[in-house]
N, C-alpha and C positions, 0 to 999 in steps of 0.2 A: 446319826439317826436313832440311837436310844431312847436321848430326850424327846423326840419325836414321837416314836410310838407310844411315848409316857401319857402324850396329850393327846392324839389322835387313837382312836379304838379302832379296832381289826376290821368292825363291821362297815367303818367308812371309808377305809382305804379300801375293802373288797369294793362297796357300791360306786369308785371313785375309777374303777377300772371295767363296770359292768357295759355290758352292749349297750341296752339302751339308757337314751339321752335324758330322760324322767330322775332316774337311781344317780346317774354322774350328777347331774344337776345338784339333788338333794345333799348328794357328799359335798359338794363344794362349797354349800349353803351352811353345813357344817363345821366346815374349815375356817369358812369366813367368821364365824363366831368364837371358834377358838382362836383364831389370829387376834381378832377382835380383843378378845379377854388378855390374852399374852400382850399386847399393845399398852392396855390399859394399865398395866402394873410394872412396864417398859421392862420384861424380860426378852429382849432382844438375840438373848443366845439361843432360847427355843425357837424364835422366830424362823432365824437362819437355819434351826434344824429342821424346821417345816419344809423353808423353802427348799434347804437341798433336798430331805425326802422327795419331794414333788417332782424335783430336777433328776435326779439321778436312778430313782424307782419307776417314774412315771414318763416323763419327755423323752427318755433314752431309753426305754425300754421297745424289744422288737417288737412288744404286742399294739398295734394301733388303738384299742381301746382304753390301753394305759397311755399313750401317746395323749389321747383326747383330755383323758382324767386330767392327765398333769398340767395341760395347758388351762383349762378351766378351774385348776386349784390353785393354779397362779396368778390369773385374774381376782378371784375370790380375795384371794391372801392380799391382794393390793389394795382392791377398795375396802378390806378391814384396815390395813395400816394406814389410810388416807394419806394425812399430812407426813406421817412418819414414812411414806412408801419409797421416797426420795433415798433414803441410805441405805435401802435394800435393793434398790434398782441392779447395781451390776451383778446382785444372783439373778433377778427376776427376767430380763429383757433379753440379755444371750439365747438362753433355752428356745425363747419364743422365737426369737431372728430363725434361729437355726432349722426350726419347725419349717418357716417360710420353704423349705426347699426340701419337704417330705414327698415320698414318693406316691404314700395315699393323699387324691386331692380332698379330701374330708378333715384330716389335720390339718392341710393348709389352710383350709377354710377355719376351723378353728383356732388356729394360730393366728389369724386376721383378727378374728372377735375378741380374741384373748388381748392381742395388744390393743387394739381400740378401747376395751375398758380400763386396761393400764394407761393408756393416754388421757382418757379422761381424768381419771383421778390427779395424776402428777403433773401435766400441761407442761410448764415449762421445763421444768428437771428433767426433760425426756428429751430436750434438744442435743445432750449430751452424746446421746447414738443416732442424731439425725443421718448421718450419713450411709450408716449401717442402714437403717430403716429406710432410707429413700432409694438404695441399691436392690433393696429386699422389695418394696412396691414395684421399681421399675422392671424386676423381673414377673411380677405377680400382673403385671398390666396386660402382659401376655400371655398369661395363663392358658392352658388348654378347656378348664372348667369353665363354664359359664361363671358359678356361684361364685367361684373362686376370684374372679374379675371384680364380680361385684361386690363381694366383701371387699377388695383391696381397693376398691375406687371409694366406699366410704371413710375406709381408713385413712386414705388418699387426703379426702375434705379434710377430716379434722387434723390432721398432722400439719397440712397447708394453714389453716385455723391458728394453731396452736404458734407456727412459725413466724407469721404475719403480726401476731400478737407480742412476740417475743424479743428481749432486748440481748438476749443469749445465741443468738443464731451467728454463724462465723461463715458469711458468704467466701473470704479468702479460701478456708477449709472446703468449702460446697462444691467453689470453681473446676479444681482437676477432675471430681468426679463426672461433673456434667459435660467437660470435653472429651472426656472417655468416652461417655455413652450417646453422645450427640451421632455419631458414625453407624448407629443400630440402623438397620432396615426396616425393622418390624414397624404395621403399622399402628398397631397400640402403644409402642414405646415411644413413638414418635408424638402421637397427640399425647402420653402423660409428661413429654420432656417441654412440649412448647405450652404444654399448659402450667407447668412451673417455673418458667422464664418468665411470662404474664403475669403470674401471683409476684414472685419475688421482685420486677419490676415495678410493680405499683406499691411496692413499699417506700416511702418516701427515703426512711436511713440505710436503704440497703442501695448499693451504687451499683446497680448490672450494667451501666453504659459504659464505666470503667472497664469490665471486665469483658464489652459487648469481642471483639476480636478474638477471645478467646472459644466461643459458640457461634460465631459469626457464620463461618463457612457451613455448620453445620443445617442451621435454620435456611441459607442457602439449597443445601442439599434436598429440603423436603419442599421447596418448589417445583421440583418436578416428580413428586408422589404421583403414585397413581391415583390415590384418593383425593378428590376434592375438599372435602374436610378438611385434610392435612394443608394440603396447598392454601387454604383461605387461613388456615389460621397462621402459617408461618407468615404469610405476607401480611396479615394484620401487626405480628409482632413488630415485623422489618418494618412496616410504616411508622408503628410507634418509636421506635429505635432511632429512626432517621428525624422524625418529628423533634425527639429529644437532642439529637446531634446538633440542629439547625438553634436549640436554644442555649445548647451550652458552651461556656465561654473555653472551654478546654478538653480536646479530642484529640484521639490516639490516631490519626488516620493514617501514619505511614505500615501499622500491620493490615489494618482492614483495606488501604489499597492496594495489597497483595493477594488478598482472596480476591477482591473484585476485578482485578486482570483474571484472573485465572477463571473466574466466571464468567466472563463477559464471550467466549469464545465454546462457553457451554450447546451440546445441542439444544435443550431444552429453548423455546423460544421466549417464555414467559421468565426465565431463569438471566436470560441477556438481559433481555428488558428490565429486570428489576437491580441488575450489574450495572449496564448503563446507566442507568437512572438515577442510582448512589454515586457513578462515579461524576456523574454531572452535577450533582449537588456537592460533594466534592472540591471539586476543582473551582465552585463560584467561593466555597467558604473558606477552605485551607487551602488557597491557591499556591500560596509562596511556602508552606509547611511541608510541601508535596514535591518540590523543585527535582530532588535524587529519584521521583519516582515518574517524572514528566515521559521520559524515555518508555517505561514501561506502560501507562496510562495511554500513550500515544499507539502503542501497538495493539491495544485493545480497541482504540477507538476506528482505526481507521479500516480494521475489513467492517467493522458493524455501519459503516458508512453505505455498503453497498448492500445490509442485509437484506432478506427477502421480506419481512416485516417492515410496514411503511413505520410505524413506530418507532420501532428502533433506530431507522434511518433518520429519523428526526431527530431524535434524544442525542445519536450520534454526531449528527452535524452542529447541534448546536453546542456541543462539548466541546468540539474539535475547536471551535471558533473561540469559546471561552480558553480553551488553553493555549491558543495563537496570541491571543489579547492580553496573555501575563506578560510582561516584561521583566525577564530574569537574567542576572546576572553571571559569568562563567565563576566571577571568585566567590560567589555566593553559593557554589555547588552545583550550576546548572550546564549538565553533561553535552555540551554542543556535536561531540564525535558519537554518543548514543543517541540523542535524536536524528544524527543523520545516518548512523547505520539503520535505525526503525525506516525511514524512509525511503531509503536504499532499496530496503528489503521487501517492501511495500510494490514496488515498481515492477514487479515481478508476477503482481496479482490478477487475476483473471477479470476482476469487475473494473472498468472506466474507471468510474467516480471513486473509488481508492487510489487507484494510481495516479488521479490528477490532482486531490487532497494531496498525495504522497508531495508531490513536486511543487505545490502551493507551500509546503513546509521548507523544501529546500531554498526555495526564493526568497521565504520569510528571512530565514535563517543568514540567506547572503546578505538581505538588506541591513540585519540587524547584529550579525556576527560576524563581517565577511572575513576577517582576517583568520578564524578559528575554523570557517567551512573553506577556506583556499589551502588551510594545513591540511586537510584531507582528500586535497583537488583528486589527486591521482588515483584514490580507491572511488571517486564519485563520478570522475567523467566517465570512464567505462561505462558503468550502469546508464548515466544519461546518455552517450551514443546508442549504446543498446537502444536505448529507447525511442530512439529516431524511427525505426523498424517498426513502432508501434503501431497498431490495425485505426487506432482514433486520432485523427486529425488534431484534434482540441488535446490530446497527448504531446502531439508530436510540436504545435506551436507554443504549449507551454514549458516542454523542452526547451525548444530556439531561445526563449526567453530567459530563460536561466543561462545558457550560454553567451547569450548576449549580456548578462549581467556581469559574468565571469570574467568575458573579453574586455569588460571596460579597460581592465590593464593592459596595454601592449604585450607584455610578456603572455599572459594568456590567449591574448587575440590573435597572434601567430601560433601559439600552439595550439590552440581551438583550431582553425580554418585546416592545419597539418592533420589532425586527429579526423578531421570532416572527409578529407580528401582520401585519408587511409582507408576510413569507413564507406564510401562511396566506391573506392577501388577493389575493399574485398567483398561486397557486397553490391554485384549488380544492379538486382531486383531497387533496392533502396533508390540508387541513382534514378532507375526509370519511373518509377512511383510516384518518390517524394523530393526528390533532387528539385524540383521547381519549386515546389512548398516552401525549404529549407533554405535556400537561394534568396528566395522572394524576402522570406520573413526576416533574415540576417542582413539584409539591405535595408528592410526598413528601421530594425533595432540599432544596427551597427553603422550606417552609412554606407549608402551603394558603391559609392566611387572606394573607398577606401578598403571596401571587403572584395570588389572586384579587382584591383591592384592587388592586392595578397593574395588571394587565388590564383591569379594570373602568373606571378612570380613563384607559389609553389609549381604549379603545373610547366612553365619552363623547364624546369630540369627533372620533369618526372620520367622514370627510365622505362615505364611500361607504356609505351608510345600507343598502342591501341586504345589503353585506358585514356589516355591524356588527349586522344583525340575525340573519344566519345563523351569526357566531361567539357572539352571546350565548345563539341555541339549542341551541348547541354546548356551550357551558357551564354553562349551564343542566341540561343532561341529566347532564354529569357532574357536576357539584354534587348530583345528585336519585338517582344510581345507585350510584355509584362509593366502595367501602371505605377508599380513603383519603382519604376527605372527609366520614369518618363524623363526626370534630369540628367540624369547621365549620358541619354540619348542625344538630349538638348546640347549638351559638354561635349560631346562627342563629333557633333554637326557644326562647330566652331573650331576643327583642328586644326584648320588652314587659316585660323584668323587670329588664334588666341594662344598664349604658353599653357593654360591649365588645360585645354583641350588637346594641346599638341602632344604632351607628356601620358595623357590618358590615352589616347591613340597609339603613341609609342609603346607605353606599358604593358596594353593589351594585344599587340599586333606582337612579342615575344613568345606567349603561350599560344595565341589564335595561328599562327604558323600549322599547328598540329591538324588543323582542319583547312584545307584551300577553300571552301564554302565558306567557314567561319569567316575568315581574311578578305575573300571577296563580299560579304556583309558588311564587315567592318568599313572596309572601303568605301561601299555604297553609303554606309551613314554619315562617314566622314567627306562626303563627297570629293573623295581622291579616286575620281574616275579613270586619270591617266590609271596610275601604278594599277588601279584593278583590272586595264585590260591588259597590261604587263602580265600580270599575274595569271591572267585567262590564259594568254599564249603560251606561257609557262606549260600551264597544264596541259597541252595540247598534244605534249611528250610523253606524259603520263600513262600509265594503263587504267582505262576507268572501268571499275569495276560498278557491280551493283548497288553497293553502299554511296560510290560517289554520287550516282546517279538521283538515290533518294533525296540525298541532300540537296541539289539543283533542283529537285521536285518542288522541293520545302521551300528554298530562294525563292524561285518562280513566283509562288502561289502566296509567300510574303509581299512582293511588291505589287501586290496586286492590292494590297490592304491598307487600311487610311496611315498606318505609318510611313509607307512611300508616297503618299502622294505628292509633295513636294518634288519627289522625283520623276513622278511621272507630268507633274505640269513642266519639269525644266525641257521636257522634249519638244513643247511647243516652239521653242527656240534650238533647233535641232545646229544651226551654225553657230551657237555659241558654245553647245554641249555636244560637240562632237564627241570628245571620249567617251560620254554614257554612251550616246547609240554604239561604238565601238563595245562598248560591255555587254551591251545586251545582245547585240548581234553575236558576239561572241560565246554568252552561252547559248544562245539558238543554232550555234553551229555546232556545239557539245552534244546539245541535247541529241536521242533518237527520234526520227520526223514522227513515228508513229505515239510517241508519247503524248499523254497530256498536257505535260507542262510546255510542250514544244507550239504545241496547237493555242498554249493561252498566251505565249511571249510573242508569237508569231502575230495575234489577232492584234496586240498591244501595238506591236511595231507597225503593222498597216496603218494606224490611225497616226501615226506622226505624219506631221503638216509635209509637203513636198517639198520646201523649200532646199535650196541649192546648199550643200554644203561646203564647209570651210576651208582652204587650201590644204589643210594638214591632210584630210582624208582624200582629197583627189590625190595629191603626190604618192600618198599610200599606193593608192590605187592605180595609179600608173606605173607603179615599176622602185618607188624610191624604197630602201630597204628599211623594214621596220625597225631591226638594230640600232641604225644612225638616230632614229627617233627617240628611242628611249634608253640604250646606257650612255649615261651622261657621266665625267668623272664625278667622284668622289666630294660631296659636300656640296653640288651646283644647286642651285635654283630651278625649279622646273614649273612652268606654267601649267594649272590645271585648269578645268573649264570654268567659263565664267570671269576668268581674268584677263579678258578681252576688252573692257573698259578701259577710260582715262584713269582708272585708281589701279591699273592694273600689276604697275610696278610695288605698290606699297602692301596690296594683299597678297601675297606671295604663298608661298608653304610654310610661311613662321618656323624654318628650321627642321624641316624633316627630311632628314637624309632617305630619299625613298630608296636609292644606291643602295646603301647598307642593309635597309629593310628587305628588298629583294635576294639581296645575297643572304642575309638572314632566313628569308622564306626556302630558298634553294637547298641550303645546308638543311633544313629541317624532312626538307623531300627527299633528299639523300639518305636519309637516318630512316624511314619509313620503309624505303625500297630496300636497304639492308635488311632492314627486319622481316620484310614481305620477303626476301629471299632465303630467309633461313628457316623463317616458318615453311615456305616450299619447299624445303630440302628436308624438313621432318617430317613432312606430309608425304615425302614418296618415300623414306625410311621407316615410317610407320602409320598405313595409310587408314588401319583401324582405329587407332587411337585417334587421328585426327577427326575420322567420321564423328565419332562419340561427343567429340569438343565442341562441333557445330552445332552452333543455339539458333533455336528460332528467330530472334531478332534479328538475326542478319539477313532475313526475308526480306524483300521491298514491301514498300506499302501502300504503292500506287497498282491500282489493277493494269495499267498498260505494261508496266516494268515487271510485275511478277510472275506472269508468262516467260520471262528468260529465266535460264536455270541459273540457282544463286554462284555458281561456280566460276561462271562464266566474265569473261573480261572482253571490253571493245577495243581496239586498236586505233584511236583515233587520226584520220589524215583529213587533208582540208577540204573540207566542203562534203565531208559523207558520214554516216551515221550507222 
């Protein structure tokens, strides 16, 4: 300090701390002259002493005017040093940077002015302090004083100019500071940061693209800023980087993919759109490089397919198709289990479009990586079965297509149908609302005969007899009414003429025994009229309740449909089809006279031509025992209607043992009676619980039947209703 005082007069130092700017400026000019003189003689020791005096006695002084004077003095000294200033920057710049955080706004302003003048002199040598200067400018960009902000802006422009023209700038040292500052929310700071990113990216020698993952998340944050200008600047910067990615041969997709996945479900629509657009380009450009991120990307895309914004939906669908088109091998890191897990999780989405695309992915994986998907079958099957209850028919049909694809293997085929029956058992609503759709679709996809045979085998041993009866009734109605099962009906019509029809008849009969009306329908379809007549006579010994009458009503109405036109035409030859007449009259005798079904069937029978009936009917009417007609030894051949011509011996029952079938039917009736008695006992023991369990679907559908109490049963006698 003594050396400095020897070259600087007391009056100069006094003026440097004056309140008036002009006096401080004049003092700074004198210091500039003194330092220039010392520099010309090469006396750098005294120059350091002068700088030290300005720092300790002025810039660090508690007096604001002293600090202002010190700053202007340091700038003057730097100007005087000119090309020699570089060797003294370690002394000059730190006190100026410290002044950026001064409490006095005027001091901060003069600090910006001083550093601006210093930077103009030293230019590239100034870069060694870049990070500290950048950090200081970042804070000053949000300064509360407008004048300070303005001064900082001018200094910022100069620093950018110096950096873009310097070969000493280190992007590697700068990026950690930039990454740290990118999370600041202040709009002025954000503008400052985007400005620097844009400037540095424009410098050919600076590879900002290589460090993009470090600040990409921050740029996406700015897309949702409240300031339109900031959003626009961030979007512009991102667009420029995306263009560079398209033109670059080497890009780090991995880290950026993680960021995009997180941003794809961001609340801000513009952010989501930008993220999904980037993902779309990534999948197109670097598909193979993103193999291990497929599951994450898919998890981000599927929800966007149902986004409320159309632009997002369009891009998401395109990206989804691009991703699905890539054929990756598990050996290359393609995780089938992870993709499958994402698809399963999206089956619970509230949006139909997302659930449909998730199912499409499962189907795609099945077709491309069947073995891997089947490895996770137990986890997947439960989700697929739940999806059968989906509110969308399109979803249900797609689920069934997946089930059919799984069931191509015999092992999985039976497992599927067992699971399906179990699902119907625990969810009555599913059977009621979707049962027909599900069974029909499976028949189309997996061949109707095989599906019906397998379901019949499962239901034959069903412990829940009420459910088995309901399920059989549903399957029977589908069999009789669905266009998809036309070939199956045609085959059953040949039950008495060929082996395939016989085998199918016998296979279905075993489970159809759970529902008497289903058995009668099956016999009418197979034209086994004599056996149908026997079954009807057996039913006269049963308690006929409302459910039974409802099923009879459905059957009578079905007899009037085109399906049974062949049967109605057979009534033109009552002599030949006498057992058919017995069946219809038997049904008529079981129906209440006031029911609509009774009137329909009676009207039909009135149209039968008044031909003389065959001897069988006359003998029965005249007193021959009915049991003598129908109880035949096991394995005997019984002639059916229509077998009265010359070829009657050739066209027999084709080996169907109807006596055994009748025994099978009676055993099933006994099981149902036993269960009914057990339920009745439980009802008497706990009447309250029974009332709670009673379901509205037990009510009849026909208007004539519904007037009767649901709990009432009718004990049928001959000719009474």
